[in-house]
Phi, psi and omega in degrees: 000148178233145167252173181223144174213156171261120178279157174268173187302324181296335184279347191252349183300330180289354178262000186274139165224165177256162181300333183264358171297155178286156175299327177300320177294322177295322177300320179298318178295316181299313184288321180287326182285340177071013183249358181063017184215140170236147180260126182265118186232157174271187185294340178262013179066021172281138182287127175246351178173178176229142172233123185235170182309312180297326178298319182291317179295323178295319180296320179301317178297333180271008175090009178279136180266160181290344179278347181285160184290156183304324185295344178283347183234349188285161170272110185272002178227062186282163173283132181227167177241150179271145176303134180099357179298143181284160178300320181296315180295320179297317179298319179299318180292321178299315180289319182299318183264005177054050178242152172254003176207132172224134180284146177252124186246147172275184186295341178267003179084013178277144177282118180245337179208172167224144172266130185237139165269126184247128177297121182281339186240025177075221183296127179293144178269123187265131177276349184289137177282155176238125179249118181251123184276103186240024186261358185290158183271343178064044185300326182289347181255009174299145006273004182299330184262012179297319181241359181229124177295147185308316181297342182263003173295137185280134169230123195076223180251017184213162177298149178306318183297326178293321177298318178299312180300314182294326176296317178293319179299316180297334179271001175101008180272145184221356182243114186236145169236129176250120176275121187230151175207285184291124180050044186296334182298325180295323180287313183293323181291331180283318187262335180053223180269005178090359185298332178300329180257005180071029181229175178252120178244125174244164185239140173252107187270117176267109177296324172231151179304126184255354184083165185292333176275317183295330179299333180291342179293344180272358181286157174294119182291355182268011175302136185257338186245159172305145181234152178263136172232145191208141174289144183274001176258027179241131170249130184204157173247023181304145179277106186289330177295317177296323178299313180294322178296319178299315179300315180297315183289334182287335184074008181275159174270348178215141176230132178248130173281140178231151179232144179287135178231126184261132178241120178256129177259119186279016182229169171282121182272126183268122173259132187216164172232107189056243184260011183249132178289130174264310176191165175245125177258113187280120175045061183289157174240122181248141178248133179231155169264129180245154177296123185269359177075023178229132186220157166236132180233143170289149181301336179297338180298330182297337177290349178273358186246144171262135184303130179080008181280129176284131185199131176271166187294319178303324178289324176294318178301320179296320178296318180298316180300318181288323185278322190237350183110188189300144173270134182276160179245142178235103182287131179275125175255349181272180177300136178208134178213128174274111184266070184249359182222168180298318180295321179292324177297317178296321177297317179300320180292329175287323184281339196305309186292336179287315189263341184239010166073020180242127181279000000 
């Protein structure tokens, strides 16, 4: 359930950015304001655009960097409300356009108020299931994983997998499936049925390693809602509610999270045509999007799997593409780290108190 209110002018100044502020500065406003939206205004507080979480993720996919100005990513033709609009009309517009914030402008185009949808019951309760892939052997982390499964390696004062579960619980998720194989007893004895966290945890037992795609074949085919699946060697602060909204709005049957990865070449790169030099690019830096190991799938995807079939995720993504059409991408702008090596594990332990609030 949602309630609605019109904020007064004093309540909205913390949502303002200028067109020449960096996108990074807008992100700070968006995250601190808790509305996933910043209002772009000129020096006279006239609205020139809106920049919201989806705008920034779309810009990242288009090669825009967070250091570039807000006007390169903002929506310059946003939906607005006129001063004097009734509460009923404002609520109708918020619901019609599926927004939780719309700016209210005076006759000169200045932002004087905002109409807000306010959650009446706090954190929304999510019906979507979460599948966490915890069956890997963690060979790259030997000898640490000789007697401890990789998801149970401690980062901070708790296992990585516990941090993942708690992040989902804080976001309103309560139905979990853990795919287990290697040293599964250690995982099951720690988490049990999930009652310690007030959630329901079930287990997908892989008699043989099935891969990140094949483990999904053990799921209940009666799932009704899109579900999130995620590798357990990933630590992230990604906004799962935004991820699900993006998946829903995309109309896709599958969504893959991607993260930017920078590659620096410490030499002059020679571009040539056969034996002729075209140019030398000195110490270039290239940016790529890499698979972040986090996905959202429609329940229909489970129909593409045979129970107990071994399958890695790229092959499942290919099946989805052939059966249902293109898979959508969701660029991660939040903290993300693949904890698959000793150096990454040490990095995670250094980062933990900064991003997960534990000293």
